[in-house]
C-alpha positions as CSV (number, residue, x, y, z in Angstrom):
1,M,-102.8,-28.7,26.0
2,M,-102.7,-26.6,22.9
3,N,-106.4,-27.2,22.2
4,L,-107.2,-26.0,25.7
5,F,-105.2,-22.9,25.3
6,I,-106.9,-22.1,22.0
7,I,-110.3,-22.6,23.6
8,I,-109.5,-20.3,26.5
9,F,-108.0,-17.7,24.2
10,S,-111.0,-17.8,21.9
11,L,-113.4,-17.4,24.9
12,F,-111.3,-14.5,26.2
13,I,-111.4,-12.7,22.8
14,S,-115.1,-13.4,22.3
15,G,-115.9,-12.0,25.7
16,Y,-113.8,-8.9,25.0
17,V,-115.5,-8.2,21.7
18,I,-119.0,-8.8,23.1
19,S,-118.2,-6.4,26.0
20,L,-117.0,-3.7,23.6
21,I,-120.2,-4.1,21.5
22,Y,-122.3,-3.9,24.7
23,F,-120.5,-0.8,25.9
24,S,-120.9,0.8,22.4
25,I,-124.6,0.3,22.5
26,L,-124.8,1.9,26.0
27,T,-122.6,4.7,24.7
28,D,-125.0,5.4,21.7
29,R,-127.9,5.6,24.1
30,Y,-126.3,8.0,26.6
31,N,-127.7,11.5,26.7
32,S,-126.6,14.2,29.1
33,K,-127.7,17.7,29.8
34,T,-125.6,20.8,29.6
35,S,-126.0,24.4,30.9
36,D,-124.8,27.9,30.0
37,N,-123.6,28.6,33.6
38,L,-120.3,30.3,33.7
39,F,-118.1,28.9,36.5
40,S,-114.8,30.1,37.8
41,I,-112.3,27.4,36.9
42,S,-108.9,26.2,38.3
43,V,-107.0,23.9,35.9
44,I,-104.5,21.8,37.8
45,I,-101.5,20.0,36.3
46,S,-98.8,18.0,38.2
47,L,-95.5,17.8,36.3
48,H,-92.5,15.6,37.1
49,N,-89.5,16.0,34.7
50,E,-91.7,17.3,31.8
51,E,-89.5,20.0,30.3
52,K,-90.1,18.7,26.8
53,N,-93.9,19.1,27.2
54,V,-94.1,22.5,29.0
55,Q,-94.1,24.7,25.9
56,H,-96.8,22.7,24.0
57,L,-98.9,22.4,27.2
58,M,-98.8,26.1,27.7
59,Q,-99.8,26.8,24.2
60,S,-102.7,24.4,24.5
61,L,-104.0,25.7,27.8
62,L,-103.5,29.5,27.4
63,A,-105.4,29.3,24.1
64,Q,-108.6,28.4,25.9
65,K,-111.6,30.4,25.0
66,Y,-112.8,31.4,28.4
67,P,-113.0,34.7,30.3
68,K,-109.5,35.4,31.6
69,D,-110.8,36.6,35.0
70,Q,-112.7,33.3,35.4
71,I,-109.9,30.8,34.8
72,E,-106.5,30.1,36.4
73,F,-103.8,27.5,35.8
74,I,-102.0,25.9,38.7
75,F,-98.9,24.0,37.8
76,V,-97.2,21.8,40.4
77,N,-93.6,21.1,39.8
78,D,-93.3,17.8,41.6
79,R,-89.6,17.1,42.5
80,S,-88.4,17.6,38.9
81,V,-84.7,17.5,38.4
82,D,-84.7,18.9,34.8
83,K,-85.7,22.4,33.6
84,T,-89.5,22.0,34.3
85,G,-89.5,24.3,37.3
86,N,-87.5,27.1,35.6
87,L,-89.7,27.0,32.5
88,L,-92.9,27.2,34.6
89,D,-91.5,30.1,36.6
90,S,-90.7,32.0,33.4
91,Y,-94.3,31.6,32.1
92,S,-95.8,32.6,35.5
93,K,-93.8,35.9,35.4
94,E,-95.4,36.7,32.1
95,D,-99.0,35.7,32.8
96,S,-101.0,36.4,36.0
97,Q,-103.3,33.5,35.2
98,I,-100.5,31.1,36.0
99,T,-99.5,29.9,39.5
100,V,-96.6,27.6,40.2
101,I,-96.1,25.4,43.2
102,H,-92.7,23.7,43.8
103,I,-92.6,20.5,45.7
104,T,-89.1,19.4,46.7
105,K,-89.7,16.2,48.7
106,K,-92.2,13.4,49.4
107,Q,-94.6,13.6,52.3
108,K,-95.5,10.9,54.7
109,N,-98.8,9.1,54.5
110,I,-99.8,10.5,51.1
111,A,-98.8,9.5,47.6
112,P,-96.6,12.0,45.7
113,K,-99.1,12.9,42.9
114,K,-102.0,13.1,45.3
115,F,-100.0,15.4,47.5
116,A,-99.2,17.6,44.5
117,I,-102.9,17.7,43.4
118,D,-104.1,18.3,46.9
119,S,-101.7,21.2,47.4
120,A,-103.0,22.8,44.3
121,I,-106.7,22.4,45.2
122,N,-106.0,23.9,48.6
123,I,-105.1,27.2,46.9
124,A,-107.5,27.0,44.0
125,K,-109.9,29.8,43.6
126,G,-112.2,28.1,41.1
127,E,-115.6,26.5,41.8
128,I,-114.6,23.8,39.3
129,I,-111.3,21.9,39.4
130,L,-110.2,20.7,35.9
131,F,-107.5,18.0,35.8
132,T,-105.2,17.2,32.9
133,D,-101.6,16.0,32.3
134,A,-98.4,17.5,30.9
135,D,-98.5,15.5,27.6
136,A,-102.2,16.4,26.9
137,R,-103.4,18.6,24.1
138,H,-106.8,20.4,24.1
139,D,-109.4,21.9,21.9
140,K,-109.7,25.7,22.4
141,E,-113.2,25.2,24.0
142,W,-112.2,22.2,26.2
143,A,-112.6,24.1,29.5
144,K,-115.8,25.7,28.5
145,T,-117.3,22.5,27.2
146,M,-116.3,20.3,30.2
147,T,-117.8,22.8,32.7
148,S,-121.0,23.1,30.7
149,Y,-121.9,19.6,32.0
150,F,-122.1,20.8,35.5
151,T,-125.8,21.2,36.0
152,E,-127.3,21.6,39.5
153,K,-126.9,18.1,40.8
154,V,-123.6,17.2,39.0
155,G,-120.5,17.0,41.2
156,M,-118.1,15.4,38.7
157,V,-117.6,15.3,35.0
158,L,-115.5,12.7,33.2
159,G,-114.0,13.3,29.7
160,N,-112.8,11.4,26.8
161,V,-109.1,10.8,26.2
162,T,-107.7,9.4,23.0
163,Y,-104.3,8.9,21.4
164,N,-102.9,11.6,19.1
165,T,-102.4,9.6,15.9
166,N,-100.6,12.3,14.0
167,R,-97.5,10.2,14.2
168,K,-99.2,7.6,12.0
169,I,-97.9,4.6,13.9
170,K,-99.3,1.6,12.0
171,S,-97.8,-1.3,13.9
172,L,-100.1,-4.1,15.2
173,L,-99.0,-3.5,18.7
174,F,-100.0,0.2,18.6
175,R,-103.4,-0.7,17.1
176,L,-104.0,-3.2,20.0
177,V,-102.9,-0.6,22.6
178,H,-105.0,2.0,20.9
179,L,-108.0,-0.4,21.1
180,D,-107.3,-1.1,24.8
181,F,-107.0,2.6,25.6
182,F,-110.3,3.2,23.8
183,S,-112.0,0.5,25.8
184,I,-111.2,2.5,29.0
185,S,-113.1,5.5,27.8
186,A,-115.9,3.2,26.4
187,I,-116.3,1.5,29.8
188,G,-116.2,4.9,31.5
189,L,-119.0,6.4,29.3
190,S,-121.2,3.2,29.3
191,T,-121.0,2.8,33.0
192,V,-121.9,6.4,33.6
193,S,-125.0,5.8,31.4
194,M,-125.7,2.9,33.8
195,K,-125.5,5.3,36.7
196,Y,-122.6,3.5,38.2
197,P,-119.3,4.8,36.7
198,A,-116.5,2.3,36.9
199,T,-113.4,4.0,35.6
200,C,-112.0,7.3,34.3
201,I,-108.8,8.9,33.1
202,G,-107.2,11.7,35.1
203,T,-106.0,13.4,31.9
204,N,-109.5,14.7,31.5
205,M,-111.9,15.1,34.4
206,A,-113.4,17.8,36.6
207,V,-114.9,18.1,40.1
208,R,-116.6,20.8,42.1
209,K,-114.1,22.1,44.7
210,K,-116.8,21.9,47.4
211,V,-117.3,18.2,46.6
212,Y,-113.6,17.5,47.0
213,E,-113.7,19.4,50.3
214,E,-116.9,17.6,51.5
215,L,-115.2,14.2,50.9
216,G,-112.0,15.3,52.6
217,G,-110.0,14.8,49.5
218,Y,-108.6,11.3,48.8
219,G,-109.4,10.2,52.3
220,K,-108.6,6.5,53.0
221,Y,-107.0,6.3,49.5
222,K,-104.5,9.1,49.9
223,N,-101.5,6.8,50.6
224,I,-102.1,4.5,47.6
225,Q,-99.6,5.4,44.8
226,S,-102.1,5.2,41.9
227,G,-105.8,6.2,41.8
228,D,-105.6,10.0,41.8
229,D,-108.4,9.7,39.2
230,D,-110.6,6.6,39.6
231,L,-110.3,6.3,43.4
232,L,-111.5,9.9,43.7
233,M,-114.3,9.2,41.3
234,Q,-115.3,6.2,43.4
235,R,-115.5,8.4,46.5
236,V,-117.8,10.9,44.7
237,R,-119.9,7.9,43.4
238,D,-120.2,6.1,46.7
239,E,-119.9,8.7,49.5
240,G,-121.8,11.7,48.2
241,D,-125.2,12.7,46.8
242,W,-123.8,14.1,43.6
243,E,-124.3,12.8,40.1
244,I,-121.4,12.0,37.7
245,E,-121.7,12.9,34.0
246,Y,-119.6,12.2,30.9
247,A,-118.7,14.9,28.4
248,T,-119.5,13.5,25.0
249,D,-119.0,16.7,23.0
250,K,-116.0,16.3,20.7
251,R,-114.6,19.6,21.9
252,A,-114.2,18.1,25.4
253,T,-111.9,15.4,24.1
254,V,-108.2,15.5,25.2
255,F,-105.5,14.0,23.1
256,T,-102.4,12.4,24.5
257,F,-99.4,10.5,23.1
258,P,-98.8,6.8,23.1
């Protein structure tokens, strides 16, 4: 019995390593085009009890090097019971770029986070919708770099997400989790290079607003609790005539915490 377990485990590990090597090769071969087009942007963030992250998130986003009249930030306070809503309101009073939506209860037939995102997109003024999360940290040229990948036929851009390792966690468990998290981005990039993107991370992705509207938002997936990122990507991939690109520029990378 033990021998059988060892054989199965060895095959699993071998398959996993071979897959990562294959994805790495595809990643190295990937080449995407960028443009100098200046789009209007709406950055959307849904927050649920994120008071500890609000200040750092604001510092990260408001430092973006992008024309102020071309970028807005829409924060959705999704049923928070801490100080998230109050903190967001205080920032919005000081900066006209910031809009805050307060959601107080769940809606029927649509998952909470998808309802929060959809509510923000409905009022968004930008041509490009950029998605990120409350615990994310961004390069000052993140927004500019992500949108530069929207050439004429591109309807969605996926971005890299990696763990912030400033905490210097050296445990074996963390290293394994870090590797697994890296594999998601590797699969995302490599499958984009294969012209059939398989996954993405909602902490860093962008879509044209008109693409979202053409698809009718989340459609048949709207009541599924998860999938505000990859299920939307699948709709763009399967139901539209738009291309999906991956932002490989380091400035487009978003950092998050384990």
